[in-house]
N, C-alpha and C positions, 0 to 999 in steps of 0.2 A: 646644670644646662641641658643634658639628655634627657631628663625628665620634663623640662619645659618645653623641649622639642617634641617629646612623644606626646605630650598634652596637646600642643597643636596641632598636630596631624590628626589625632582622634576627634578635635573638635570640627576640623575642615572635612574629615571624611563623613562626619555624623551629618553634616549641613549637606552635603552632597546626596547622600543616600536619602534625603527627607522627599527629593522629587521624584526618585525611582525606587519607591518602597515597594514592598509585596504586598498582598492583599492582607487586609485585618480578617480576622476569623470569621467575623460576622457576614463578610463579603464573598466567604467561598461559596461556590455553587449560586450565587446571585449573579454576580457579573461575570462570572468565567463558567465554564463546563468541560467534562473530561468523559470521552467515550473510550472505555477499556475494551480492547480489542485482542485476540490472538492469532488471527490470520487464517488462511484458508487451509484447511487439512490435507495432510499428505496422503491422499486415497489411492495412488498409484501401488503401494506397498503394503502387504500384510502386517509389514513389523510397525507401521507408522501410522495406520488409518484409524478412525475413529472406532471406540469400543466401548460397550455399556458394562460398568460394575457396579450393580446394586444402584443406587439413584445419581452414578457420577458415570459421566463421559469423558474418556481419555483420549488423548490425540496428540501428535506431532504436527507442526503446521508449518507453512512455506516460509513463515516469518522466523523459523528456528526457535519455536517457542512450544514448550511441552506443558500441557495446560490441562486441568480437569474443569468441568462444566457441571453444575447444577441441572440436572434431566428434568426437573420440575418447572424450574422458570428459565433456565438459559443464562444465570450468572456466572461468573468465574468464580470458582471454590478459589482455585489458585492456581498460579502458572509458573513458569521458571524459564527465563530467558537466557538461551547459550549464544555464545559470541560468534561472530561470522566465519572463524576460522575453524570453529566446533560445531560442524552439522549434526543435526540428530539422525540417527540411521535407523533406530528401532527402539522398542520398549516390551517388557513383559510384566504382565500383573501375576501377584501371587499373594493371597490372602490379605492382608491389610498393608503391602507394600507393593511398589512398583520400580522397576530398575531399567534404565536406559543405557546405550551405548551411544556414544557419538565422538566426534572428531576422525581424522581420516584412518580408515580401516578399522574404526571401531575402537580408538585408543584409550577412550576414559568410560570409566564405568559408575554410574551415579545411581543412588537408591533412594526412594523418597516414600514418606509415610503417605499414603493414598489418600487419607482424609484431610491431612493438613497441607501437605507438601513440603514439610519440612524435610530437609537433607539429612538422612540417616547415614550415607555413605559415599564417598569419592574416592576413587582409585585409578591410577593410572597404570593400563595395561601394557603399553608400549610407547615408544617416542612418538608423537605426531610426524616427526620427519620420516620415521620409518614405516609410517602409514602409505598405501599404495591406492591411487586413486582409481576407482571403478565407475561403471556408468551401467546402469543406476548407481548411485552411492551407497544403496543398501545391499548391493552384492557382495556375497561372501562372509554377511553378518548373520549370526544366530544367537538367540537365547532361549535357554530351557530350563525350567525348575525340576529339581529331583523328587517332587512330592512335598506333601505337608506331614509326613511323619518324622522328618529330620528336623529339630530344633534349632539346628544352625542355618537351615535354609541355603542349602548347596545351590551354586547356579552354575550352569556349564555354559560357556561362551564360546562363538566361534567368531573370530576375528582375522580381518586381513584375508580371509579366504583360506589360509593355511596352518593358523594357529586355533588349537583347541586349549582353554583354561576352566578348571574348576574353581571356583571363587566361593568363599564363606562369606555371605552379604551381611552377617552380623559384625565381623572383625575386619573383613577386606583382604583374610589370609588366602593365599595360594595356595590349594590344596595339592595340585598337581598341574603341569604343563605340556602338552604334545605339540611339536612342530611337525611339518610335513617335511620328508626328506628333501622336496626339491624347492621347498619354500615358496611353492605357488606358481614357479616357474612354468610345469607343466600343467599341474591339475588344480583347479579352482574350486574349492569346497563350497556349497551353498546352502547344503540341507543338514541339520543333526536331528536325530531321533533318539532319546535315551529310553531304552527298554530296562527297565526296573527289576522284572521278574529274571532275567537274567544277566544282570548288572553290567549290561554292555551299552556302548555308546556306538550308534551308528552315523555315519559322515558319508554323503552324497555330493559328489560332485562332476564337473566336466573337463574335458580336455579338448584341445583344437587338433582336429585333424587336417587332412587335405583340403577335403571339401563341406567337411562338416564339424559335427561335434560328437566324440565318444564320452561314455559315462564311466566312472570310478567311484567305488564303494571299499570304504575302510571301517574295521570295528575296533574300538578302544575298551579296555577295562576299565568301567566307570570307578571304581575304587582306587586304583593305582595310575590309571591312563597309561597303561602298556600297550603296544600294540599288538592285537589279536589275529588279525587279517585284514589282507588288501587283496581286491580284485580289480581287474580291468573288464567293463563290461562293452561288448563290441556292438554298440549301438550307433546309428547314423541320424543324429538329432540336427535339424535344421536350425533351431533357436534353441539356445543353452537356458534361454531367460524362461521360456514358456513353454517348452514342450517335454519337460520331465519332472517328475515329482516323489517327493519319500512318504508313503502313506504309511501310517500305524494302524494295527487290527482293531476292528470293531470290540466294543466292551462285552460283546454277547457272543454265544457261539452259535444264534441262531441267525440264518441268514435272512434278511428282509426282502420281501419281494412287494411289487406293486401291482397296479392294474394290469401291467403288461408282463407278469410272471412267466406266464406259459410261451408269449412270444421269446423272452431271452433266456429261456431255460437252457437252449443249446450253447449259450454264450459264456457258460462258466468255465473258469480256467482253474483247476486247484492243484495243489502239491502236497506232500506229506511234510512241510517244512513251518515252522513257526518265526514269529518276528515281523519286522517293518517288510512294507513291499516298495519295490522301485518299480514306478510306472513312466513310461516314455512313449512318444510318438514318432515312429520311423516308415518309411515307404516299405511297403510289404514285398516288393520285388524291385530290382535295380531298372527295370523295364517300365514301370510306372512310378517315378519318383512323386508325382503330385497327389496320388491314392497313399494316404498313412494309415497305417493301424496300429492298434492300441497294444504295447507289449507291456509285459509285467515279469517281475523276478522276485518272488518271495525270497525274503532274507533271513538267514540265521548266521550266530555269531561267528560260524565257521566259513561263511559265506559259499557254502556248496548247494548247489540245485541247479535249475535250469530255467530258460527263459519260456514265458506262456504267451500266447497271443489270443485275440478274439477273432475267431474266423468271421468270414463273409460281414465284417464291418469297417466302413470306411469312415474316419474321423478327421476334423479340421484342426481342432485344438482342445486342451484340456485346461481345467481352472482350479485352483485351491481356494476354496470360499470360505478357508478358516478352519475346516474339520479334518484337515488330512490327519491329525495326530489322532482322531477317531474314526477312521477307516472311510470317510466319504470325501467324495470331490466330484467335480463337474466334467463331462466329456460332450463336445459338442461335433455332431454328423456334419458330413458336408452337405447334406439335404436341409440343414437348418435345426433340425431337431437337438433339443438339450436333455442329456439324461444324467441323471443321479446314479454315480458308479459308487459300490461298497466293496471294500474288502474286509473280511471278517473270516471267523472261523465255522468249519461244518464237521460234522461226524466223519467227512470224508476227506477233509483237509482244509487248506486255505485256499481261498480263489478270489477274483475280482468279477464281480458281475453287474449287470444295470438293476438298480434298485428302484427307480422311477423314470418315467419318461415325460418332460413337460411338454412334449410337442413341439411344432415348430416354433423356436426363439428367435429366428432371426429377424433383423429390421426389415420393415415392409413399409407399403403405404397405410397400412392398418396399425400396426404396432411398432413403438420404437425399438432400439436395442435395450435388452432386458439386463438388469443388474442383479447380482446373486451374492447372498452373504450367508454363511453359516455360523450358529451359535448352538450354545448349549443351554437347554432351559434348567428350571430350578430343582428339577429331578436328576439333571445329568444326562436327557434324552437329547440327540441331535435334532435340529431344526435347520432347514434352508429356505431362506425367504429369496422372493422374486418380486422387484419392481419394474414396471415399464408404462409407457404413455400408450394409451388407446385413442387414437384419432375418431374411432366410431362411436365412444362414449364421451369423448372429450375431457377425461379425466385420467388419473394415475390409477394403476392395479396394484393391489399387493397380494401376492400369493405364499403361502407358507405350507413348505411340505414337514411332516412330521413322520418320523420312522418309529413305528412299533415293532421294535428289535425283539421283544418277546412273544409278540403275537405273531412275527414273520410276516407283516404287512407294512403299509404306509397309508397316509392320507394327506388330502391337500385341501384347504382353505383359503378363502380370500375375502377380498373387500376392496370398493372403489374410494378413494379420496380425491377433492378438489384441488389437487395441486396446479398453481397458477404457472404453466410454463412460458406464457408470453411475457411474463413480469420476471422470472427466477430463471429461464433459460432450460437445459435439459439436465435430468439428474445422473450425477457423474460416480456416485459412490452410496451405498446405502449400509446403515448397521441398525439393527434392530434387538428388541428385548421381548421375547415372545409372552405372551400372558399364560396364566393359570388358569384362567374363566373367562368364558367369552361374554358371560353375562354382566360382569361388571366394568363400569368405565375405569375404576381405579387400577384393573389390572388388564387392560385392553393392551393390546400390541402397540409397544413405542418405536416408531419408525425415525430414525434419523438420516435426512438426507443432506447429501453436499452437492450443490448445482455447480454447473458451468460458469455461472456469475458470481462465484463464491459465497452464495447463501448457505447457512446451516438452519435447517426447518426440523423442528420434531412434532410428530404426528401422533395423538393418541387414537388409535383407529382412524375414524375420518375427521376427528378435531385438530385443527390447527393449534399447538400449545404456545409457541414460541419461536421467533425468526432472528438470526442474527445476520447481519450484514458483514461478513468478514472481508470482503473484498476492499473495504474502506481501509484496512490494515496494507493496502497496496495501492495507495492514491500516487499516480503518476504525475498527473499535473492537475493544477486547481487555480481559481480565480474568484476573487470577490466580485459581488455584483450589487450596487447600491440600489435599494428600493425606492420606488416613485414615492412621492408624495400623495399624502389621502385623497386629494381633490382629484389625481390624475386617473383617469378609466385605464385600468391595465387588461382587461380581457383581451385586447388585441385585435378583436374580430370587425369592427366597423371604421376604422381609422381612415381608410383610402389609403392615395398615395401621396397627397399632401399635407402640408401643415393647416394648423386651424387660421382661417383669414381675420382679417381686421373685424367685420361685421359680426363674424362666429364668435370672437373674443369679448366684444361689447355685450352680444345677446348672453354669453355665458356668466359674465360680472353681473348684468342686470338680472340676471335669475337667481345669482348669489346672496343680492341684498334682503333675500327673503329670510336668509340664516343670519342676518345682524343682531337682531334682539337676543337670539341664543347662543351668539357669540359673545356679546355685551355681558350676558348673565354669567356664563362660564367663566369670564375674565376676571369677574368682581367678585364671584365666588371663590376663585383660586387666590386672588389676591388678598381675599380678608383670611381665608382658613390657612393659607400657605402651602397649599398641595400642589407643589411644583414636582416635575420630574427632576431628577438628579443622576448624576454618572453613575454612582451605585443602585440605582432603582431598577429592580426587574423590570423587563418589557413586558407588559400588559397584553396578555394573550387570551382572547375570549375563545374559551372550549369547552362545548356542551359536554356535558359528562355522559349524555346519553350514547353520543358519538364513540366517546373514549371507550366506553364499556364494550363497545362491539369490534374493537381491533385487538387481535390477538398480542401479547408482549413482544415487542421488538426491540431489538438492539443494534443501532440506534433506534430511537423511539420514532414512529412515524408520527408525522405531524396532524392534528385533527383540523388546523386551520389551514388547510391547503387551497381553500378557494381564493380565487384572484382578488375577490373586493377585500380579503384581510392582509393581502401580501403589499403593505404600506410600511413606509419606515416611521421610525419613532421619532420623538423630537429632536433627539441627537445623532440620529441614523446608526446607534448602535447595532440595530437590527437589520442586517443585510443577507443575501444569498450567498452561499459558496457552493460553486460549481465545480466538482469534482470527477475525474474520469479515473477508471481504475485499470490495473492491468488484466483484469477478468473480462474486460469489454463492457462495463456498465458504467453509465452516467447517473449522478446524482445531484441533487440540489439541496442543501443543509441550511437551515435557519440557523443564522449565528447565534440567535439570543437564547437558544435551548440546545443545539445539536441536532435538533429532530429532522428527519428526512421528510422536505415537502412534496418530491417527486423524483423519480428515478425511470430511466430506460435502458432498454438493452441495445448496444451498438450494432447494428446489423452488419454481415459479413459480404452483402452484396453476391457477386457471383462466387466467391469463393466458400459459401455455404454448402455446396454441392460436395466439395473436397474436404472441407473442414480448414481450420485456420484460427487466427486472433489478430485482434485489434491492439495494435500500440502505439498510445497516444503520444505526440511529441509536443503539442503545446495549444493554448487555448487562448482566444483575444475575445474581450469584451468591446464590440463595437457599436457606434451609433446607427441606427436603421437608416438605409440609403433608399433614394427614391429611384428606382429602376425604372428607365424610359420604356415607353410601350414599344412591341415589337423587339426589343433586344433580349428580354430575359421575361422567363415566366417563373412562377413560384409555386412549389406544392401547396403550401399553406396561403393565408392571406399577408399581405405585404403589412408590416407594421406601421404606425406612424411614423413620419420622418422625425427622427430624433430618438425614437425609442430603441433602448438598448438591445443588442441582439448577441448573440455567442458564435463564435466560429471555432470548431475544433479540429485542427491537424492532426491527422494520425496516418500510421504505415499499417496497411493490411498484409499479415504473411500468412499466405496459403500454405497447408501442408504438402501440397506438392512443390514447394520452394520458390514459388512465384512471389514477388514482392510488389506492391505499388503503392502509391500514396492518394488518401482520400481525404476529403474535406466534410464533415458535419455540420450543418447550419441550422440553428433551434433558436426558438425564443427561450431564452433563461429562466422567465418567471413561470413557463408553463411546461415546458419540454417539447412543446409542438414543431413539427418540421418546418422550416420556412427556407429551404434551401433553394438556390436560384439555379435553374436548368436552362441551359444555352439553347437557344432554339436550333432544331435540325438543320437548318440552311448553314449553320456554322461550319467552315473550312477547318476550325481550329480543333474541335473536341468530337471524338467519336460518341456519340448518344445512343448507340444501340445498347439497348437493356434486355435480358430475358424476362420471361415472363413472370417469375416471381418477383423480380425486381419491381416490373410495373406494376404488379398488383401492390406490392409494400407503398410505392409512390402513391397510387390512388387511395389507398387507406392510410396514410401517414399520419392523419389526426383523427382517426376514428377509433372510439374507446366502445367497449362492451358493456353490457349491464351491470357489471361490476365496477367499473371504472378504469379498466385497466386496458393499455394499447392494444389494438388488434394487430400491429405488425411493430417490428422493430425499428429503429429509427436508422434509416439508410443513409448512404453517404452519396456525394459526388465524387466521381473519380476524375482525379486532375492529373496526375502523372502516374504513366505505366512504367513504374520502377520505383528504385528507392529514392528518398528524400536526402538532401544534402543540406540546405540551410531552409528556413522560413523565416519571412519579416514581413511586418504591417507598414505598408507604404504612407508617408507622411501627407495624404492628400485628403485628410478628414472625410474620406468615403469608406472608410473600413475595407479598404482593397488589400488582400493579402497575396505577397509574392513567395514562390516557391521556387526553390534551385532544385534542378533535375540533375541526375549523373553526367551529363552532357554539359552542366554550368549554363542551361537555359532557363530563362525565367516564364513560369507558367503562372497566371493571375487566378483569382478565384475574387469576385466573378470575372470572368475572361469576356469584356464588352469594347465596343470602340470608347467609350468614356475612359475605363480604366487604363486600357492601351497609351492614350493621349496622357492620362496622368503620369503614367511610369515614363512617357518619352520626355516629358518637362521635368519630371525629378530626377532621371537617371544620372544626369551629370554632378548631383549631390550626393548621390549612394554609395557607401563605401562598405565593402562585405570583407571580413577577416575568416580565414577558412584555415584549420588545421590539416597538414598534410604529411603525416609521420612525424618527422624530426623538423618539420618547418612550419611556419606560419606564413600563408601567401593571401596578399591583399587583392582584391578586384574591385574593378568598377563594371559599370553595364555599358553594353554599345549593341547598337542596331544596325545591321547591314541587311537592309532588304533584297539584295541580290543574291545573299546566299541563303538567309533564313529569315521568316516572320517573326522570329522571337527574339527578346534582349538576350546577348550573351554576356556573361560574366567574363572579364579577360584579366589576367595577371599585370599588377601594377608595381607590386614589389614584394619582396619574400626576405625572411628573418630565419637565417638556419643556425640550430643550436649545437654546441660544440657537445663532445662526449658521448654521442648518441643520444642525448636527451629526446625522451617522447613526450610530445605534446598530450597533456592529461585533461586539460579543460580550460576553456575561453568563457570568463565570466565579466558580462556587460556592467557598466555602471548602474546602480540600482537607481539613481536620480535621473536618468536622462531623460527629459521631456519633462521633468518634474519643476517643482516649484522652490527656487533660490531666495529665500528672505532676506539673509545678509550676504552681501558679496565680501566681506572680510571681518577681521577681528583688531578691535581697538586694543591696545596695549594701556599699560598703567601709565606710559609716560605720553600718551595722547597719539601716539603714532599708529600706522594702521597697517596689519598684514593684511593683504588682498588675496583671496582665494583662487587658486590655480584651477579653473573651471573649464578645461577642455573636454566639450562634450564627445569627443570620440576616444577616449580613453576606455581600455579593455585591459583585464587582468587575465595574465597566462600563466598557467600552473603545468610545470613540466617534473618527469621523473626519469634519472639517469640510475640504469641498477649498477650494482656493486660487479665487478669483475672478479672472478675466481682465479683467474690465471695472474691477476696481478694483485697488489696492495691497495688498488684504487677503491674507496668506499662509494656505497651508493649515496646519491645527493639528489635533493628536491630544491627545484628552483621558482621563485616568483618575479615575475616580470609584470609591468605595466608598459604597453603599447600604446601609440598613437596609430590607429587603425587607416589612417588617411594616408601617411607616407612611410609606416613601419618603424617610427622612432621608438627606440627603447628609452622612457622616461624614468625608470626605476628597475633596479633587480637586486635581488637578495639570494644567496645560496644557504640552503639549510639542510641538516643531516637528515639522512633516511633512516630512521629507526628501524632495526632489525632488516633493512632492505625494502622498508615500505614508504610511502609517500602519504601520508594522512593529512594533507594540508585543506584547511576551509579559511576562505577569504571574502571580502565583500568590500565594494567601493563606493563609497558614498561622496558626492561632489568631489573636495578635495582630499579626502580621508580614506585611508586604507588601513584596514585590519585584517590580520591572518595569524592563525593558530597553527602549531605544529609540536610534535613531540622530540624533546633533546634527550635522546638516550645516552649521551656522553654525562660523565661525571662534570657537574658544572656547581652553580651557586651552592654553598653549604655543603659541598660532597656528595650532591643527590642528584638523580634524573629528575626531569620535571618536565611539564607541560608549559609551553611558552604562549604568548599573546604578543604581538607584535605592533604598534600603532605607527601610521605614517601619516603626516599632513605636509601638503604642497602649497608652496604659496608664491606669488607673482615676485620676479627679480629677486635681487640677493639681499635686500635688505628692507627695511619697513618703509613703508611708503612708496616704494616701487611699484608700478602699475603698467601692467602690459595689456590689458583687457582680453585676457586669454579667452572670454566665452565669445567673443564676438571677431576676434583676427582669425584670418584663413590659416588653416595646417601647416600650408607651404612657407611660412612666414618664418625668419629665422628668431623671432622672438619667443616660439613657441617651447625653446629651450631654453628660455632665462626663468629659471625659478629656482626656489630653495626648497630643501625638504628637511623637516624634522622628524626624526625616528626615536621610538624607544620601547624596548622590552621589557615585558612584566611576566612574572612567573602567577599561574592559576592552579588552583588545587584540584583540577579535575580537567579532564580531556573534552575536546570540542566535536561535536558531530555536525553541526549546522549553526549557521550565523547570518544575521540580518541586521541592516538598520530599521529603526522605526521611521514611520510615515504620517505626516500631518498635512492637513487641506492645502495651506500655505507656506508651509514649511518654518514658520515662526518658532516653534517649540524646538528646545534643544533635541538634537539626534542622539540617541543612545545605541547602543548594540545589543541585540538580541541572541542570546548563545544558547544551544542545547547541550547539555554536559551528559558525560557517559555515567552519571549518578542517576540519570533518568530524570533530570530536573530542568526547569528553563530558568535562566538568570539574565537579569539586565545588568550590563556593563556601563555605568555613566560614561560620558564623553569626558567630563573634567576627571574621572580617574584615568582615562586612557591619554589624557592629553600627553604629547609627547615632549612638550615645553616645561614640563615639571622640573624645577630646579633640584639638583641635588645636594645641595646646601639649604640652609633656612631661607626661606623666601622674603625678599627686600619688600618694603612697602609698596611700591609699585606692584610687584608680581602678587602680594597679597590682596592688592585692588583687583587684580583679573582673576582672584579665587584659585590662583595657583597654589600647590600645597606640596611640599619637599617629596622630591621621589623616592618611593619604597617599591624595592623589586617584587614584593610578592603582594598580589591582590587578595585582600582577606575574603574568607567564604562567608559573607554576612548572610543571614537569613532574611534580612528584609531587602534584598536584592534577589530573594528566589521568588519568581512570579508564579510558579506551579504550586505553591504552598506545599501541603503534605501530600499529592498527588504524584504516582509514579508513572512519568510521561515515556513510555516504553520505545526506544530504537528510534529518535527523531531523526529524519532523513533531511528535511528542507522546514523552513521558518517562512512564512507569509505576513505581509504587515500591510495594514490598509488605514487611510486615514477616515475620522467620522467627522460629523458637522462640527463637534467641538474643535477648535485649534488645538487644545491642550490635550486632546485625547487620541490615542491611536490602537487599533486593533493586532492583537498577536494571534498567528495560529501556527502551531506545531503539528507537522504532518509526521508520521512516523507507522509505528506498530499501534499506537495509540493517536486519537485526536483531542487537541487540546486547544480551547480558545479563551482569551483575557483580555483586559484593557489595561493600558499604562499612560499614565500622565507624566512625561519626562519633567517637565517645568511645572509641577501642581496645576491644580485645576483652577488657573487664574481668569478663565471666562465663564465662571458659574459660581454662585454663593455655595458656601460649604453647608452640608447636610445639618450641621447644629445652628445655622445663623437663626435667631429668633425673629422669625417675621411676624409673628402676631404682636411682638413688642413694637416692632417697626410701624405696623398698622395703628396701633394703640398710641404711638407718639406724634404720627402724623395726625390723626384724628384730634388728638390734645392740642397740638399747635392751631389745628383750624379752628377748634372751639374758642381758644384763646384769644386768636387773631378776631375772630367775630365778636367777642366779648369786648376786648380791650379797644378794638377800632372805634366804636361809637363814644368811648371815654376819652380817648385822645382828641376825636374831632370836638368835644364840647370843650375840652382844656383849651385848647387853640383857641375857640371861639371866644372862651373869656379874656384868655392874653389879648385878643384885639379890642377888647372895651376897656380893659384896665391895662 
């Protein structure tokens, strides 16, 4: 009997998975695409910034990815993704391996094969709980290899700022470990330097004093780890992070001097000791604290010596460019001069002196801020590269200083390259691989730039080799845009303000008559040959090869068909635009058929450009174009045709001086053109004063240069002089955006008499739920003309949660405003369960931390609230695994699905990931009907509903969840989930049906396609939509309908981008690809011929029958 039951379950499951299967292998890369990314490099620390190693570029990124790129084409050779609680703090290369430290305080050591990325060693150095958080996180971290002569590749590690460990990277064995006596409470060690000739390890750190920082140096025996000496250096350092360095001696005994050697000869400070040198900046005297002098203390194992200084020289800052271990660093004077400083050996002793003077490197109107980086060439010679933007030449300049140590001199060479600062922002970091021969392009300088917009670019001399838009690994908000049909003019330049009139339409249709013969010819050709488009057909994109060949390799690729005449939808609307805004302040439009970039644009900072800042996207709306009455507002660009779709991006501008305000970017999503609405200056509601730079940007908002690049950034409209509390779209069909400020006042965009009137009309039916710590407060909008000219949100109800629950997230219903094709579900006995379709439902996720003073464990809770009156219609309490609430939820119509991790021993004696499916139906039994979608929320009948609930075990953790979406809502809705296995899965609704019986289904239940309940959902590869792709760190899933009711578009957003299609109920609205259309044509033609032949015969037969 159990075998028959198992067979029935397997057969039923196979029927369900037919509709929600994964891709066939032949369809991979045709109907889906995958953009593999690594994230923006962590360039603020020498331990994580990009570095060259032969033909590889290694870096750690803000997405917590450690990766190696191919320097030739920019492709990813390998990458290792770290967990969020295991941040990468630093790495070090040694021959054919690379080691990394990660976790709190550097708790974990990993060693990889540098060519393949294979993990060779993973070693826990200390418990992550014992790791001390620092800012920046890499503070107190250090890695140093002890040379290639040792076959065991010993590695010395500094972790937690107080612990030094020598590790055998082959076996992971601890050779010795030393801990600071005060365990970091007084001294924080930040620098290490192994001196192999004396077998001494030097440690340098800082200690907090009353008004500044003092320095501390300790020496250890490299062989045994025993303490040799420890001294306190009476320095007066203002910034412990930037004002001191530990510099090793130069590799030669010859002092290097540059063109200014005579001028700097008197600056040499020497002493008869050997070893590294401690460098720091301190006030030259207590009476002039702003004037900083450069101090040096050459060190020996016994730490006996004296402090030296360079007289008559005032410095602003010092910088390690990556050559501190080779005796070179940068020092910047208070007059803007940048000097290369060297520490090495001379016949008369060791000293710190000026090696080269780059001149004035301070940012000015002529040149931007310079970026410096130091490397060793193939012969081991030190070189320092400098990159800056020249406004005079409108190009970027690269200079390379080469120290000829044997000859006692140095030289600087340079070149200009056409970096597009208007497209990619400013250069934030430079890594370069110096050439050995300036005459060969193969050995030209390779310069890797990291820009403020998250772009990675590799230049070979002045030729751009490839670009990686890594800011797409941090997409904050995104939206689908359906492209217009082919017959619509999408240039957006001559539409005027009104729609097309009657006679205009007649004229257009008469003009289209000339295309009728061509249409008939193509129709007959397609019908005879059977060459129809199918859901699995690739979208045809005409791209001239000559255009493609001139574009450097770009990841994602740049679309060669970005002209507006080609931005039209395909027959099934599979080709759409994805409008995405990133954390680095850049806006992208991606072609959903290929993943290529159609256009991109930098988001302007407005007034904050003078102090610096960033744009934080909040939400994006795709709206229908509005007709703005003359005199009420003007637009920077031309007004689009009424009905044309536009995009409104709401963001917060966070300036470096601490000010936060809310802005709106309004643009044409097809072209990226600025079409923002500017309120006229006679308005008393908005301050329209702008500075000259913003005025220039508005005047040139849609101007491009000869290379097709935007002349200015996309500037915003200032809406709120403060933070944003909530944003919503008014249901007035005019595309009006409402923004709630910190005083709960509603600001409108655009703010016109027409939009104000719409808000006044709609205000009684608008309900807003806001979280306030451990409460959810419901609000409505009211207007008191005597007190304010703005609508103000006032509280109408409140829900307080017990046990110190903190509100984590409010999730709105996914179907709000969407199509509902079926109002109920017909059971096998012909009775009906009517869906509970309350349009005001929202899901609230809360977290209650565990209390160390009691036995109370942390809990997570899921609520469904009616946001009109605050009624809790559903509630569930979940365990908080390890004190963390990692709950993902989605609400679609009457269906709630949420996931969590159950850390307690449960089914089968094991911990597990759970998915809970909840369905709500009207009344308390079948055929009960309360019209939940129509009745007011204040009716008592809104609580008359029944709940069906069931939990399932899934074999993976879930990071994101979203329901599928179709044009009319006819197809079955499935849940799309992203797993911690870096894959995308479909969970069919029938598998998640909470009404699945726990016994053998009856005939009536079998008629409903209900199968027996099984607590474990199988990990079926046919439900894996991502096929063999590794879709990393998915944070969000977006779904969008196509013109085919059967097919939905699925987009996964995370470190990677992945898009595919799914037909949850099968492709019932198109013929299958293997349908024999030719046979159908021959059959029809044969029948027509047979009719033509037999019709006269039948007529003659009937005639004869009449005579006889």
